[in-house]
N, C-alpha and C positions, 0 to 999 in steps of 0.2 A: 204642203205648206204653201200658202199664198204669200207672195212677196209684194210689198207695197213700194211704190216709187219714192226715192229719197228726195226730200225737199228741204230747203233752208228755211229756217224760221226768221232769221235776220238777214238783211242784205249784206254783201261783202263790202268792206271798207274800200274807199277809193284810194288808189296809190298816190302817194305824195309826188307832186311834180318835182323833178330833179332841178335843183338850183345850180348855177355855175359854181364850181369849187374854187375858192381862193387859194393862192399859193401858200404853203405853210410858212409860218413865221420863222426866220433864221434862228438857230439855236446858238446861244452865246456860250462859249466855252470859257469857264473861269479857271484860272490857274489853281493848282492844288495848294491848299493851305494846311498847315499842320494843325490837327485838332488837339484840344486839350485832353489829356487822358482822364478817364473816368476815375474820380476820386474814390479810393477804397474807404470803407468805414473804419478800418483799423490797419496798421502796418502789416505787410506780409511777413516780415521777419521780426518777431518780437524778441526782446532780450532773452526770454527763456528758450525760444527756438534756436537762437544763435548759440546759447550756452550748451545746448544738447550735443553739438558736434564735438567729438572726441571723448565723450563720457562713456562709461560702461553701460551695456544693455541691462535694463532692470526687469524686463519681461521674462527672459530666460526660458523660452520654449525650446523643445528639441530642434536642433539644426542651427541654434544661435551661434553667431560668430564672435560673441563677446563684446561687440561694440567697437568703438573707435571712430574711424572716419565715416562709417556708414550710419552712425547713430543719429536719429532724428527724434523730435518730440511727437509721439503717436497719441492723437487725441482719443479719449475714451468716450464713446457714445452713450449718453444717458437720456432716457425718455423724459421729455419735458424741458430739457435744457438745450438740446440741439437735435438735429435730424439728419436725414440723408442729404449729403452734399453741403451741410452747414456745420461749420466748426463752432465750438463754444466761443462766446465773446472774449473770454480770458483763457489763459492756458492752465487753469487750475486742475483740469482733468486731463493731464497729459503724462505719458510715461516715456522715459528714454528707451528707445527700442532700436535694435540693429535692423538692417534692411530685411533680413529673412523673418524676424519676429513681427516687424511692421506689416509685411505682406500677409502673414498668418492672421494678425489681429484685424486687418481690413478685409479679409476674405479673398484676397487675390491668390492665395495658396492654401492648400489643405494639408492637414496631418491625418494619416490613415487611422490611428487609434484614438484620436482626440475628438470630443464633441465640441459643438459651438459654445456651450456653457463653460466647458473647462478652459477653452481658450480665452473667453471673456474673464473668467476668474483669474487666470494668470496675468491678463492685461490689467485688471483692477489691482492685483497685488503689486504689479509694476508701478502703477500710479502712486501707491502708498510708499514704496521704496524710493521713488523719485522725489516725493515730497520730503521725506526724511533726509535724503542726500542734499537737497536744495537748502533745507533749514540748517543742516550742519555746515554747508559752504558759507552761508550768510553769517553764522555765529563766529 
């Protein structure tokens, strides 16, 4: 195989002449000022979430401790109404759940003989029980 000599089709660019570099401008250090907190779209602790503390667990999955001080308002995820990492705008779809039931509903813990659908059904029933208990408290 015959090799041909390599040639450039365009000439090389001329290197830019180096200009004297000026000293960098001094950096002004500003004192730390307290920033305004980012305003939430709704309060973190709504009255229904506060009211859940001390209430009995309404989800009642195996391993439930019955509620009390570990009870929180566990939000039920409903397609089209909320998503991953997004809680519903109001607390209408929430069940009073103890810490162990809340972990099972959110998927942080698993039950050996229970399917995902069965846990969601127990959570949905807990939402309905919670709504009935809240309406009885209000009456």
